[in-house]
N, C-alpha and C positions, 0 to 999 in steps of 0.2 A: 281862774288862773289869769285871765286877761286883766282883771282888776288888780291882782297882786303885782303883775309886771308894771302896770301904770303907777301903782303906789311906790314902787321902788325907783322908777326912772324919773318921774316928774320932779322930785326935789333936786335931782342931780343936774338938770338942764336949765339953760337961760330962757328957753322958749317952750314952756310946758304945754302951751296950746297947740304946738306942732307935733306932739307925740301921738302916734297912731299905731294901732296894733291890728293886723289882719290875721284872721284865723282860718286855716285850711285843714280840713280833717279827711283822712282816708281810712281804709279798713285797719291799717296798722300804725299810722302815725297821726299826731296832731302837731301842726306846724304853726308857730306864732311868728309873724314877720313884723318886727319892730322898726318903725321908721321915725326919725327925729329930724329936727332942723339941721342943715349941713354944718352950722357953726357948733353944734352940740355933739357931733359924732365922736370927737376925741374924748369928751367927758364920759360918754356912755361906754366906749371901748376901754379907756384907761390905759395906763402904761403897761405894755406887754400883754394887753388883753385882760388884765386882772379884774377890772370892774365888770366886764362882760361875763367873765367866768363866774364871778360872784352872783350876778343876776341869774345866770343859768342854774347854778347850784341851789340857790334859795327857791327858785321857781320849780325845779324838779323835785325838791323835797316836798313842796306843796301838792304835787301830783302823784305822790307815792302810791296811791290806791289804784291808779289807772293801769290797765294792761297794755295800753298803746305807748309807743315810743314818742316822747315829747322832744320837739326841736324848736329852738329859739334862734331866729336869724335877725341880725341887725342889717337893715338895708338902707340905701340912700334913696331919698325922694326923687 
């Protein structure tokens, strides 16, 4: 899943080397914290959050077999 998110995000940003994904897993959830260069935050979020929503939708479809809730957060470095 981490690789899928990176594959989606890196072509969108101007600083692909700054893309970092931290994974935190608990009994019920898997949380992916996506951090990008501050200049690229708007590109990853998109107008009215459309790009972020699309990233979440595609990523969640890839995790359809998991019984844990998947959360993708976009955080500032």
